[in-house]
MARSE-831636 format. One record per residue (C-alpha): x, y, z; residue number from 1; residue in one letter. Coordinates in nm, 3 decimals, decimal comma. Layout:
+---------+---------+---------+-------+------+
|       x |       y |       z | lolum | zagu |
+---------+---------+---------+-------+------+
|       X |       Y |       Z |   NUM |    A |
...
+---------+---------+---------+-------+------+
This chain:
+---------+---------+---------+-------+------+
|       x |       y |       z | lolum | zagu |
+---------+---------+---------+-------+------+
|  -0,815 |  -6,249 |  -7,274 |     1 |    M |
|  -1,180 |  -6,321 |  -7,201 |     2 |    S |
|  -1,095 |  -6,425 |  -6,841 |     3 |    R |
|  -0,906 |  -6,102 |  -6,757 |     4 |    L |
|  -1,211 |  -5,879 |  -6,685 |     5 |    P |
|  -1,356 |  -6,139 |  -6,452 |     6 |    G |
|  -1,031 |  -6,176 |  -6,263 |     7 |    W |
|  -0,997 |  -5,800 |  -6,219 |     8 |    L |
|  -1,356 |  -5,780 |  -6,094 |     9 |    G |
|  -1,296 |  -6,048 |  -5,830 |    10 |    R |
|  -0,972 |  -5,871 |  -5,721 |    11 |    L |
|  -1,157 |  -5,540 |  -5,677 |    12 |    G |
|  -1,431 |  -5,706 |  -5,473 |    13 |    A |
|  -1,178 |  -5,872 |  -5,241 |    14 |    E |
|  -0,993 |  -5,536 |  -5,188 |    15 |    L |
|  -1,323 |  -5,372 |  -5,102 |    16 |    T |
|  -1,398 |  -5,640 |  -4,845 |    17 |    Q |
|  -1,050 |  -5,608 |  -4,691 |    18 |    I |
|  -1,094 |  -5,226 |  -4,660 |    19 |    G |
|  -1,431 |  -5,271 |  -4,494 |    20 |    A |
|  -1,289 |  -5,518 |  -4,240 |    21 |    R |
|  -1,001 |  -5,271 |  -4,161 |    22 |    L |
|  -1,248 |  -4,989 |  -4,100 |    23 |    E |
|  -1,448 |  -5,214 |  -3,864 |    24 |    E |
|  -1,134 |  -5,307 |  -3,667 |    25 |    R |
|  -1,029 |  -4,938 |  -3,643 |    26 |    R |
|  -1,373 |  -4,837 |  -3,514 |    27 |    A |
|  -1,367 |  -5,122 |  -3,261 |    28 |    E |
|  -1,019 |  -5,010 |  -3,136 |    29 |    G |
|  -1,143 |  -4,652 |  -3,093 |    30 |    A |
|  -1,441 |  -4,775 |  -2,888 |    31 |    R |
|  -1,207 |  -4,978 |  -2,664 |    32 |    R |
|  -0,982 |  -4,673 |  -2,607 |    33 |    D |
|  -1,280 |  -4,459 |  -2,510 |    34 |    D |
|  -1,398 |  -4,725 |  -2,271 |    35 |    A |
|  -1,053 |  -4,748 |  -2,110 |    36 |    D |
|  -1,034 |  -4,371 |  -2,069 |    37 |    A |
|  -1,374 |  -4,362 |  -1,904 |    38 |    V |
|  -1,268 |  -4,645 |  -1,672 |    39 |    A |
|  -0,948 |  -4,461 |  -1,576 |    40 |    V |
|  -1,138 |  -4,140 |  -1,502 |    41 |    E |
|  -1,393 |  -4,330 |  -1,299 |    42 |    T |
|  -1,122 |  -4,508 |  -1,097 |    43 |    S |
|  -0,931 |  -4,185 |  -1,035 |    44 |    S |
|  -1,243 |  -4,004 |  -0,918 |    45 |    S |
|  -1,328 |  -4,302 |  -0,698 |    46 |    T |
|  -0,977 |  -4,301 |  -0,548 |    47 |    L |
|  -0,993 |  -3,927 |  -0,484 |    48 |    S |
|  -1,332 |  -3,970 |  -0,320 |    49 |    T |
|  -1,202 |  -4,249 |  -0,102 |    50 |    V |
|  -0,890 |  -4,047 |  -0,012 |    51 |    A |
|  -1,103 |  -3,747 |   0,070 |    52 |    A |
|  -1,318 |  -3,964 |   0,293 |    53 |    E |
|  -1,019 |  -4,127 |   0,467 |    54 |    Q |
|  -0,802 |  -3,809 |   0,513 |    55 |    V |
|  -0,957 |  -3,582 |   0,773 |    56 |    P |
|  -0,993 |  -3,211 |   0,705 |    57 |    A |
|  -0,754 |  -2,973 |   0,888 |    58 |    P |
|  -0,887 |  -2,822 |   1,212 |    59 |    P |
|  -1,033 |  -2,474 |   1,211 |    60 |    A |
|  -0,749 |  -2,331 |   1,420 |    61 |    Y |
|  -0,478 |  -2,444 |   1,172 |    62 |    A |
|  -0,317 |  -2,148 |   0,981 |    63 |    P |
|  -0,378 |  -2,120 |   0,612 |    64 |    T |
|  -0,056 |  -2,195 |   0,414 |    65 |    I |
|  -0,040 |  -2,012 |   0,086 |    66 |    A |
|   0,130 |  -2,167 |  -0,215 |    67 |    A |
|   0,497 |  -2,064 |  -0,243 |    68 |    R |
|   0,584 |  -1,873 |  -0,562 |    69 |    P |
|   0,874 |  -1,955 |  -0,789 |    70 |    D |
|   1,199 |  -1,814 |  -0,634 |    71 |    P |
|   1,299 |  -1,655 |  -0,964 |    72 |    V |
|   0,963 |  -1,479 |  -0,989 |    73 |    A |
|   0,990 |  -1,361 |  -0,629 |    74 |    A |
|   1,309 |  -1,160 |  -0,701 |    75 |    I |
|   1,240 |  -0,810 |  -0,840 |    76 |    P |
|   1,341 |  -0,742 |  -1,199 |    77 |    W |
|   1,582 |  -0,464 |  -1,106 |    78 |    G |
|   1,768 |  -0,689 |  -0,863 |    79 |    M |
|   1,798 |  -0,963 |  -1,126 |    80 |    R |
|   1,941 |  -0,714 |  -1,375 |    81 |    V |
|   2,183 |  -0,582 |  -1,111 |    82 |    A |
|   2,297 |  -0,936 |  -1,031 |    83 |    A |
|   2,351 |  -1,019 |  -1,399 |    84 |    E |
|   2,553 |  -0,700 |  -1,446 |    85 |    A |
|   2,735 |  -0,750 |  -1,116 |    86 |    G |
|   2,894 |  -1,085 |  -1,188 |    87 |    W |
|   3,001 |  -0,965 |  -1,532 |    88 |    R |
|   3,162 |  -0,658 |  -1,374 |    89 |    L |
|   3,338 |  -0,886 |  -1,127 |    90 |    L |
|   3,478 |  -1,091 |  -1,415 |    91 |    V |
|   3,599 |  -0,776 |  -1,590 |    92 |    L |
|   3,752 |  -0,643 |  -1,267 |    93 |    A |
|   3,933 |  -0,973 |  -1,214 |    94 |    G |
|   4,062 |  -0,967 |  -1,569 |    95 |    T |
|   4,188 |  -0,610 |  -1,528 |    96 |    L |
|   4,352 |  -0,699 |  -1,197 |    97 |    W |
|   4,538 |  -0,993 |  -1,350 |    98 |    V |
|   4,638 |  -0,775 |  -1,646 |    99 |    L |
|   4,773 |  -0,503 |  -1,417 |   100 |    M |
|   4,969 |  -0,760 |  -1,218 |   101 |    R |
|   5,126 |  -0,890 |  -1,538 |   102 |    V |
|   5,209 |  -0,536 |  -1,652 |   103 |    I |
|   5,362 |  -0,456 |  -1,311 |   104 |    S |
|   5,581 |  -0,766 |  -1,337 |   105 |    A |
|   5,718 |  -0,655 |  -1,676 |   106 |    V |
|   5,680 |  -0,281 |  -1,623 |   107 |    Q |
|   6,019 |  -0,196 |  -1,770 |   108 |    L |
|   5,948 |  -0,383 |  -2,094 |   109 |    V |
|   5,600 |  -0,231 |  -2,129 |   110 |    V |
|   5,721 |   0,125 |  -2,072 |   111 |    L |
|   6,011 |   0,075 |  -2,314 |   112 |    A |
|   5,776 |  -0,056 |  -2,584 |   113 |    F |
|   5,527 |   0,227 |  -2,530 |   114 |    V |
|   5,810 |   0,481 |  -2,549 |   115 |    A |
|   5,921 |   0,311 |  -2,873 |   116 |    A |
|   5,568 |   0,352 |  -3,009 |   117 |    L |
|   5,572 |   0,724 |  -2,927 |   118 |    L |
|   5,914 |   0,774 |  -3,086 |   119 |    V |
|   5,807 |   0,569 |  -3,390 |   120 |    T |
|   5,496 |   0,784 |  -3,431 |   121 |    A |
|   5,720 |   1,091 |  -3,430 |   122 |    M |
|   5,983 |   0,953 |  -3,672 |   123 |    L |
|   5,768 |   0,756 |  -3,917 |   124 |    Q |
|   5,676 |   1,060 |  -4,135 |   125 |    P |
|   6,050 |   1,116 |  -4,192 |   126 |    T |
|   6,089 |   0,755 |  -4,311 |   127 |    V |
|   5,797 |   0,804 |  -4,551 |   128 |    V |
|   5,951 |   1,122 |  -4,695 |   129 |    R |
|   6,290 |   0,957 |  -4,743 |   130 |    L |
|   6,123 |   0,664 |  -4,923 |   131 |    K |
|   5,948 |   0,909 |  -5,155 |   132 |    R |
|   6,287 |   1,062 |  -5,233 |   133 |    L |
|   6,404 |   0,721 |  -5,358 |   134 |    G |
|   6,587 |   0,570 |  -5,060 |   135 |    L |
|   6,524 |   0,201 |  -4,980 |   136 |    P |
|   6,316 |   0,131 |  -4,672 |   137 |    R |
|   6,606 |  -0,015 |  -4,476 |   138 |    G |
|   6,836 |   0,280 |  -4,547 |   139 |    L |
|   6,560 |   0,532 |  -4,476 |   140 |    A |
|   6,488 |   0,358 |  -4,144 |   141 |    T |
|   6,855 |   0,356 |  -4,041 |   142 |    V |
|   6,908 |   0,722 |  -4,136 |   143 |    V |
|   6,596 |   0,835 |  -3,951 |   144 |    T |
|   6,670 |   0,629 |  -3,638 |   145 |    A |
|   7,034 |   0,737 |  -3,619 |   146 |    V |
|   6,951 |   1,104 |  -3,667 |   147 |    L |
|   6,670 |   1,088 |  -3,412 |   148 |    G |
|   6,877 |   0,914 |  -3,147 |   149 |    F |
|   7,173 |   1,146 |  -3,209 |   150 |    V |
|   6,954 |   1,454 |  -3,166 |   151 |    V |
|   6,805 |   1,316 |  -2,842 |   152 |    M |
|   7,150 |   1,229 |  -2,711 |   153 |    G |
|   7,286 |   1,573 |  -2,792 |   154 |    L |
|   6,994 |   1,737 |  -2,614 |   155 |    V |
|   7,055 |   1,526 |  -2,303 |   156 |    G |
|   7,429 |   1,595 |  -2,311 |   157 |    W |
|   7,365 |   1,970 |  -2,354 |   158 |    F |
|   7,135 |   1,979 |  -2,052 |   159 |    V |
|   7,387 |   1,794 |  -1,832 |   160 |    V |
|   7,670 |   2,017 |  -1,954 |   161 |    W |
|   7,476 |   2,336 |  -1,881 |   162 |    Q |
|   7,377 |   2,217 |  -1,534 |   163 |    V |
|   7,734 |   2,118 |  -1,443 |   164 |    M |
|   7,875 |   2,440 |  -1,589 |   165 |    D |
|   7,636 |   2,659 |  -1,389 |   166 |    N |
|   7,633 |   2,449 |  -1,073 |   167 |    L |
|   7,888 |   2,662 |  -0,886 |   168 |    D |
|   7,714 |   2,985 |  -0,980 |   169 |    T |
|   7,381 |   2,838 |  -0,884 |   170 |    L |
|   7,509 |   2,724 |  -0,544 |   171 |    S |
|   7,643 |   3,074 |  -0,473 |   172 |    E |
|   7,313 |   3,225 |  -0,580 |   173 |    K |
|   7,129 |   2,979 |  -0,356 |   174 |    V |
|   7,343 |   3,075 |  -0,055 |   175 |    R |
|   7,287 |   3,443 |  -0,125 |   176 |    D |
|   6,916 |   3,379 |  -0,162 |   177 |    G |
|   6,905 |   3,192 |   0,169 |   178 |    I |
|   7,085 |   3,479 |   0,342 |   179 |    D |
|   6,845 |   3,728 |   0,189 |   180 |    E |
|   6,549 |   3,513 |   0,297 |   181 |    L |
|   6,696 |   3,502 |   0,649 |   182 |    K |
|   6,726 |   3,881 |   0,662 |   183 |    R |
|   6,372 |   3,918 |   0,530 |   184 |    W |
|   6,239 |   3,686 |   0,800 |   185 |    L |
|   6,422 |   3,881 |   1,070 |   186 |    L |
|   6,275 |   4,212 |   0,948 |   187 |    D |
|   5,930 |   4,070 |   0,870 |   188 |    S |
|   5,622 |   4,122 |   1,090 |   189 |    P |
|   5,621 |   3,750 |   1,178 |   190 |    F |
|   5,860 |   3,817 |   1,472 |   191 |    H |
|   6,105 |   3,544 |   1,377 |   192 |    V |
|   6,426 |   3,554 |   1,580 |   193 |    T |
|   6,774 |   3,449 |   1,474 |   194 |    E |
|   6,782 |   3,175 |   1,737 |   195 |    S |
|   6,468 |   3,017 |   1,587 |   196 |    Q |
|   6,626 |   3,022 |   1,240 |   197 |    I |
|   6,943 |   2,864 |   1,382 |   198 |    N |
|   6,736 |   2,597 |   1,555 |   199 |    D |
|   6,562 |   2,514 |   1,226 |   200 |    I |
|   6,899 |   2,487 |   1,049 |   201 |    A |
|   7,038 |   2,268 |   1,332 |   202 |    K |
|   6,732 |   2,039 |   1,315 |   203 |    N |
|   6,778 |   1,999 |   0,941 |   204 |    L |
|   7,145 |   1,908 |   0,982 |   205 |    S |
|   7,064 |   1,663 |   1,263 |   206 |    D |
|   6,794 |   1,503 |   1,050 |   207 |    T |
|   7,037 |   1,457 |   0,765 |   208 |    I |
|   7,298 |   1,313 |   1,003 |   209 |    G |
|   7,060 |   1,065 |   1,165 |   210 |    T |
|   6,924 |   0,947 |   0,829 |   211 |    N |
|   7,261 |   0,877 |   0,672 |   212 |    T |
|   7,178 |   0,510 |   0,623 |   213 |    E |
|   6,850 |   0,595 |   0,451 |   214 |    E |
|   7,029 |   0,844 |   0,224 |   215 |    I |
|   7,293 |   0,580 |   0,140 |   216 |    T |
|   7,027 |   0,321 |   0,057 |   217 |    S |
|   6,845 |   0,580 |  -0,152 |   218 |    A |
|   7,171 |   0,637 |  -0,340 |   219 |    G |
|   7,207 |   0,266 |  -0,403 |   220 |    L |
|   6,847 |   0,255 |  -0,524 |   221 |    Q |
|   6,932 |   0,547 |  -0,750 |   222 |    G |
|   7,212 |   0,341 |  -0,904 |   223 |    V |
|   6,965 |   0,056 |  -0,963 |   224 |    T |
|   6,719 |   0,299 |  -1,119 |   225 |    V |
|   6,992 |   0,430 |  -1,350 |   226 |    M |
|   7,070 |   0,075 |  -1,464 |   227 |    V |
|   6,699 |   0,013 |  -1,531 |   228 |    E |
|   6,673 |   0,342 |  -1,719 |   229 |    V |
|   6,967 |   0,252 |  -1,942 |   230 |    L |
|   6,817 |  -0,092 |  -2,006 |   231 |    T |
|   6,483 |   0,066 |  -2,094 |   232 |    G |
|   6,652 |   0,312 |  -2,331 |   233 |    I |
|   6,827 |   0,027 |  -2,514 |   234 |    L |
|   6,501 |  -0,170 |  -2,540 |   235 |    L |
|   6,320 |   0,138 |  -2,668 |   236 |    A |
|   6,590 |   0,200 |  -2,930 |   237 |    M |
|   6,579 |  -0,155 |  -3,066 |   238 |    F |
|   6,197 |  -0,159 |  -3,060 |   239 |    S |
|   6,185 |   0,172 |  -3,246 |   240 |    T |
|   6,422 |   0,043 |  -3,513 |   241 |    L |
|   6,214 |  -0,267 |  -3,579 |   242 |    F |
|   5,883 |  -0,080 |  -3,565 |   243 |    L |
|   6,006 |   0,171 |  -3,823 |   244 |    L |
|   6,123 |  -0,107 |  -4,056 |   245 |    H |
|   5,864 |  -0,385 |  -4,004 |   246 |    D |
|   5,570 |  -0,201 |  -3,851 |   247 |    G |
|   5,325 |  -0,305 |  -4,123 |   248 |    K |
|   5,416 |  -0,673 |  -4,105 |   249 |    R |
|   5,401 |  -0,668 |  -3,725 |   250 |    I |
|   5,048 |  -0,523 |  -3,746 |   251 |    W |
|   4,942 |  -0,790 |  -3,995 |   252 |    Q |
|   5,072 |  -1,059 |  -3,761 |   253 |    W |
|   4,878 |  -0,906 |  -3,471 |   254 |    V |
|   4,561 |  -0,913 |  -3,682 |   255 |    L |
|   4,599 |  -1,290 |  -3,724 |   256 |    K |
|   4,559 |  -1,328 |  -3,346 |   257 |    L |
|   4,218 |  -1,156 |  -3,358 |   258 |    V |
|   3,909 |  -1,378 |  -3,414 |   259 |    P |
|   3,790 |  -1,380 |  -3,773 |   260 |    A |
|   3,454 |  -1,217 |  -3,695 |   261 |    Q |
|   3,617 |  -0,920 |  -3,518 |   262 |    A |
|   3,912 |  -0,890 |  -3,757 |   263 |    R |
|   3,755 |  -0,643 |  -4,008 |   264 |    P |
|   3,662 |  -0,400 |  -3,730 |   265 |    G |
|   4,005 |  -0,419 |  -3,565 |   266 |    V |
|   4,175 |  -0,384 |  -3,904 |   267 |    A |
|   3,985 |  -0,058 |  -3,957 |   268 |    G |
|   4,034 |   0,074 |  -3,603 |   269 |    A |
|   4,411 |   0,014 |  -3,599 |   270 |    G |
|   4,517 |   0,265 |  -3,870 |   271 |    P |
|   4,284 |   0,530 |  -3,729 |   272 |    R |
|   4,427 |   0,481 |  -3,379 |   273 |    A |
|   4,780 |   0,506 |  -3,521 |   274 |    W |
|   4,693 |   0,832 |  -3,700 |   275 |    R |
|   4,559 |   0,967 |  -3,372 |   276 |    T |
|   4,880 |   0,871 |  -3,192 |   277 |    L |
|   5,094 |   1,027 |  -3,466 |   278 |    T |
|   4,894 |   1,351 |  -3,456 |   279 |    A |
|   4,916 |   1,361 |  -3,075 |   280 |    Y |
|   5,294 |   1,309 |  -3,065 |   281 |    V |
|   5,370 |   1,560 |  -3,341 |   282 |    R |
|   5,131 |   1,818 |  -3,195 |   283 |    G |
|   5,272 |   1,773 |  -2,845 |   284 |    T |
|   5,628 |   1,813 |  -2,973 |   285 |    V |
|   5,537 |   2,136 |  -3,153 |   286 |    I |
|   5,350 |   2,277 |  -2,852 |   287 |    V |
|   5,631 |   2,179 |  -2,613 |   288 |    A |
|   5,889 |   2,337 |  -2,842 |   289 |    L |
|   5,694 |   2,664 |  -2,855 |   290 |    I |
|   5,656 |   2,666 |  -2,474 |   291 |    D |
|   6,026 |   2,600 |  -2,422 |   292 |    A |
|   6,134 |   2,870 |  -2,668 |   293 |    I |
|   5,913 |   3,150 |  -2,537 |   294 |    F |
|   5,948 |   3,072 |  -2,166 |   295 |    I |
|   6,323 |   3,022 |  -2,214 |   296 |    G |
|   6,352 |   3,360 |  -2,386 |   297 |    L |
|   6,160 |   3,523 |  -2,103 |   298 |    G |
|   6,386 |   3,362 |  -1,842 |   299 |    I |
|   6,696 |   3,459 |  -2,040 |   300 |    Y |
|   6,599 |   3,827 |  -2,071 |   301 |    F |
|   6,515 |   3,836 |  -1,698 |   302 |    L |
|   6,877 |   3,725 |  -1,634 |   303 |    D |
|   6,781 |   3,403 |  -1,453 |   304 |    V |
|   7,069 |   3,150 |  -1,435 |   305 |    P |
|   7,049 |   2,823 |  -1,636 |   306 |    M |
|   6,790 |   2,958 |  -1,877 |   307 |    A |
|   6,873 |   2,695 |  -2,141 |   308 |    V |
|   6,852 |   2,390 |  -1,908 |   309 |    P |
|   6,526 |   2,526 |  -1,766 |   310 |    L |
|   6,389 |   2,560 |  -2,121 |   311 |    A |
|   6,485 |   2,199 |  -2,193 |   312 |    V |
|   6,314 |   2,086 |  -1,872 |   313 |    F |
|   6,002 |   2,279 |  -1,978 |   314 |    I |
|   6,012 |   2,099 |  -2,315 |   315 |    F |
|   6,043 |   1,755 |  -2,154 |   316 |    L |
|   5,778 |   1,815 |  -1,885 |   317 |    F |
|   5,533 |   1,937 |  -2,150 |   318 |    A |
|   5,478 |   1,572 |  -2,244 |   319 |    F |
|   5,299 |   1,529 |  -1,908 |   320 |    I |
|   4,968 |   1,714 |  -1,964 |   321 |    P |
|   4,863 |   1,969 |  -1,701 |   322 |    L |
|   5,095 |   1,838 |  -1,429 |   323 |    V |
|   5,415 |   1,881 |  -1,630 |   324 |    G |
|   5,344 |   2,246 |  -1,708 |   325 |    A |
|   5,281 |   2,320 |  -1,341 |   326 |    V |
|   5,600 |   2,143 |  -1,226 |   327 |    I |
|   5,827 |   2,303 |  -1,488 |   328 |    S |
|   5,678 |   2,649 |  -1,431 |   329 |    G |
|   5,716 |   2,615 |  -1,055 |   330 |    A |
|   6,079 |   2,507 |  -1,100 |   331 |    L |
|   6,155 |   2,815 |  -1,310 |   332 |    A |
|   5,984 |   3,043 |  -1,055 |   333 |    V |
|   6,174 |   2,885 |  -0,764 |   334 |    V |
|   6,510 |   2,925 |  -0,940 |   335 |    V |
|   6,427 |   3,289 |  -1,015 |   336 |    A |
|   6,315 |   3,348 |  -0,655 |   337 |    L |
|   6,631 |   3,200 |  -0,504 |   338 |    V |
|   6,874 |   3,363 |  -0,745 |   339 |    T |
|   6,718 |   3,698 |  -0,842 |   340 |    Q |
|   6,460 |   3,784 |  -0,580 |   341 |    G |
|   6,084 |   3,824 |  -0,548 |   342 |    V |
|   6,031 |   4,074 |  -0,832 |   343 |    F |
|   6,208 |   3,857 |  -1,090 |   344 |    T |
|   6,017 |   3,552 |  -0,965 |   345 |    A |
|   5,687 |   3,736 |  -1,015 |   346 |    L |
|   5,789 |   3,834 |  -1,368 |   347 |    M |
|   5,883 |   3,472 |  -1,449 |   348 |    V |
|   5,548 |   3,360 |  -1,310 |   349 |    L |
|   5,367 |   3,609 |  -1,536 |   350 |    I |
|   5,564 |   3,487 |  -1,840 |   351 |    V |
|   5,490 |   3,121 |  -1,759 |   352 |    V |
|   5,118 |   3,182 |  -1,705 |   353 |    L |
|   5,087 |   3,390 |  -2,023 |   354 |    A |
|   5,257 |   3,128 |  -2,240 |   355 |    V |
|   5,055 |   2,845 |  -2,086 |   356 |    Q |
|   4,728 |   3,032 |  -2,140 |   357 |    Q |
|   4,816 |   3,087 |  -2,506 |   358 |    I |
|   4,908 |   2,719 |  -2,532 |   359 |    E |
|   4,588 |   2,592 |  -2,373 |   360 |    G |
|   4,343 |   2,817 |  -2,561 |   361 |    H |
|   4,510 |   2,866 |  -2,901 |   362 |    I |
|   4,798 |   2,628 |  -2,973 |   363 |    L |
|   4,654 |   2,296 |  -2,857 |   364 |    Q |
|   4,310 |   2,332 |  -3,024 |   365 |    P |
|   4,473 |   2,456 |  -3,346 |   366 |    F |
|   4,765 |   2,210 |  -3,367 |   367 |    I |
|   4,623 |   1,896 |  -3,208 |   368 |    L |
|   4,277 |   1,938 |  -3,357 |   369 |    G |
|   3,954 |   1,765 |  -3,265 |   370 |    R |
|   4,080 |   1,414 |  -3,346 |   371 |    A |
|   4,288 |   1,390 |  -3,028 |   372 |    V |
|   4,087 |   1,620 |  -2,804 |   373 |    R |
|   4,028 |   1,463 |  -2,462 |   374 |    V |
|   3,810 |   1,606 |  -2,188 |   375 |    H |
|   4,011 |   1,777 |  -1,908 |   376 |    P |
|   3,856 |   1,547 |  -1,646 |   377 |    L |
|   3,971 |   1,243 |  -1,844 |   378 |    A |
|   4,319 |   1,400 |  -1,872 |   379 |    V |
|   4,347 |   1,461 |  -1,496 |   380 |    V |
|   4,217 |   1,116 |  -1,401 |   381 |    L |
|   4,432 |   0,935 |  -1,658 |   382 |    S |
|   4,748 |   1,123 |  -1,556 |   383 |    V |
|   4,680 |   1,054 |  -1,187 |   384 |    A |
|   4,613 |   0,684 |  -1,254 |   385 |    A |
|   4,918 |   0,650 |  -1,478 |   386 |    G |
|   5,138 |   0,820 |  -1,218 |   387 |    G |
|   5,012 |   0,592 |  -0,941 |   388 |    M |
|   5,064 |   0,278 |  -1,151 |   389 |    I |
|   5,395 |   0,349 |  -1,326 |   390 |    A |
|   5,531 |   0,680 |  -1,200 |   391 |    G |
|   5,646 |   0,946 |  -1,446 |   392 |    I |
|   5,641 |   0,701 |  -1,738 |   393 |    G |
|   5,279 |   0,613 |  -1,667 |   394 |    G |
|   5,184 |   0,981 |  -1,649 |   395 |    A |
|   5,350 |   1,042 |  -1,987 |   396 |    V |
|   5,174 |   0,758 |  -2,172 |   397 |    V |
|   4,835 |   0,793 |  -1,999 |   398 |    A |
|   4,686 |   1,067 |  -2,219 |   399 |    V |
|   4,794 |   0,924 |  -2,559 |   400 |    P |
|   4,660 |   0,587 |  -2,446 |   401 |    L |
|   4,323 |   0,745 |  -2,361 |   402 |    V |
|   4,316 |   0,933 |  -2,694 |   403 |    A |
|   4,396 |   0,618 |  -2,894 |   404 |    V |
|   4,138 |   0,416 |  -2,700 |   405 |    T |
|   3,875 |   0,684 |  -2,759 |   406 |    N |
|   3,939 |   0,677 |  -3,134 |   407 |    T |
|   3,935 |   0,296 |  -3,155 |   408 |    A |
|   3,618 |   0,259 |  -2,947 |   409 |    V |
|   3,438 |   0,527 |  -3,149 |   410 |    G |
|   3,524 |   0,356 |  -3,477 |   411 |    Y |
|   3,424 |   0,011 |  -3,349 |   412 |    L |
|   3,090 |   0,149 |  -3,227 |   413 |    R |
|   3,017 |   0,306 |  -3,566 |   414 |    A |
|   3,133 |  -0,008 |  -3,745 |   415 |    Y |
|   2,906 |  -0,226 |  -3,530 |   416 |    G |
|   2,604 |  -0,005 |  -3,604 |   417 |    Q |
|   2,681 |  -0,017 |  -3,976 |   418 |    E |
|   2,705 |  -0,398 |  -3,971 |   419 |    I |
|   2,378 |  -0,422 |  -3,776 |   420 |    A |
|   2,199 |  -0,201 |  -4,030 |   421 |    L |
|   2,349 |  -0,395 |  -4,318 |   422 |    R |
|   2,221 |  -0,731 |  -4,186 |   423 |    H |
|   1,882 |  -0,605 |  -4,069 |   424 |    S |
|   1,577 |  -0,698 |  -4,284 |   425 |    P |
|   1,492 |  -0,441 |  -4,550 |   426 |    Q |
|   1,165 |  -0,249 |  -4,497 |   427 |    P |
|   0,876 |  -0,333 |  -4,727 |   428 |    H |
|   0,517 |  -0,232 |  -4,778 |   429 |    G |
|   0,397 |   0,071 |  -4,586 |   430 |    A |
|   0,720 |   0,080 |  -4,381 |   431 |    T |
|   0,929 |   0,110 |  -4,697 |   432 |    A |
|   0,713 |   0,401 |  -4,813 |   433 |    V |
|   0,749 |   0,576 |  -4,476 |   434 |    S |
|   1,130 |   0,546 |  -4,467 |   435 |    V |
|   1,184 |   0,620 |  -4,837 |   436 |    A |
|   1,377 |   0,943 |  -4,904 |   437 |    P |
|   1,156 |   1,237 |  -4,995 |   438 |    T |
|   1,248 |   1,389 |  -5,334 |   439 |    P |
|   1,338 |   1,754 |  -5,348 |   440 |    A |
|   1,069 |   1,997 |  -5,464 |   441 |    P |
|   1,053 |   1,997 |  -5,844 |   442 |    G |
|   1,281 |   1,691 |  -5,875 |   443 |    A |
|   1,184 |   1,394 |  -6,091 |   444 |    R |
|   1,146 |   1,072 |  -5,888 |   445 |    P |
|   1,373 |   0,782 |  -5,977 |   446 |    A |
|   1,227 |   0,550 |  -6,240 |   447 |    G |
|   1,004 |   0,813 |  -6,402 |   448 |    T |
|   1,072 |   0,845 |  -6,775 |   449 |    P |
|   1,190 |   1,183 |  -6,892 |   450 |    D |
|   1,011 |   1,328 |  -7,196 |   451 |    D |
|   1,269 |   1,599 |  -7,243 |   452 |    G |
|   1,050 |   1,878 |  -7,109 |   453 |    S |
|   1,182 |   1,854 |  -6,754 |   454 |    G |
|   0,845 |   1,745 |  -6,611 |   455 |    T |
|   0,741 |   1,397 |  -6,513 |   456 |    R |
|   0,450 |   1,214 |  -6,674 |   457 |    D |
|   0,121 |   1,209 |  -6,490 |   458 |    E |
|   0,021 |   0,866 |  -6,356 |   459 |    P |
|  -0,262 |   0,695 |  -6,540 |   460 |    P |
|  -0,609 |   0,743 |  -6,392 |   461 |    K |
+---------+---------+---------+-------+------+
């Protein structure tokens, strides 16, 4: 034990010597590095001096060449933003073009499914009411679908029956109207002679005779169109049946195809878009029914032939916003003009305009409401685009598609803002004080103890 202190003392002395030698070596290495750096700087300056002495200076007449800037910095900011937006717009345009090509290839299937969606939106409330009365979902679906299809079929059969029943009378009225128009032209101040009228009639007959092949091919195309229409009706019927029965499960399956991050927003936008579509279809049916009833009554009391078929046509064309009302009203006026004369045609025109004005300013805002209100410019453009893309079917589905898209986009925008505010950092310090809600005059701030007198305690001084 007596040797231990001595051994520890010698160990400490040796460690001290080792540390001192390490410090000396570190200082010597630093001095060598400084010397090398000085040598490198000296050699580089010497080389630059030698190069400057060897390379001659440019002559005085040589032009001065400025340094070229970075190409990205040389482009203006606005042009860079336009280019960034431009290629993204090109990608979107290409995507839309491919999508439209795909839709055009399967146009019949798409129109049948969209028609099934519209019919489902109209019939689904009936299924819900039957389920509340105690019927099973399958039975309620079958009853609603059968009744709906039977009613639609009866309406179509009634229209065809009325047209065929009044066809002979209408043809006689048309001939009488043409004769009356001929007499009016002969007695009019336009100085139209009978030979000119006969020449016009002969030219029409010659045109029809020379275009017999085109008329025959048009008839064959009409047969093809009828086959496609029947196929579309069958597809729409089956799609409606399955949508009424399994609509909820089909929507849940569609949600599984959406990315997980966007799924909550789409899940919230879907029901709201469906409510908009349901409100649009039901409101349009009610408005079209009112138009058909009142215009049909006016035509009937004015003794215009085929008042009931014309009323049904007015009901069907009411599903094409703006354009349908004009076409159906013009058809009623033309039938009245040909069969009953100018005065009756003017009266029919007054009835049609009066009912349409009441519809546009009272019925549609009251029945459809603000949820499905679309700007008239959007209505006109969407109907025109739908008609150019898919004909009458495209014009029918254009406005409900715009209304549903407007509702879905509005909800997704509000949902995105809510998510952004929820994940943004909470204000603190002076910012929190500035954004804190201001209490009402006389109200007790939150967190202040109440002494029962209705006044808050004074803060300590």
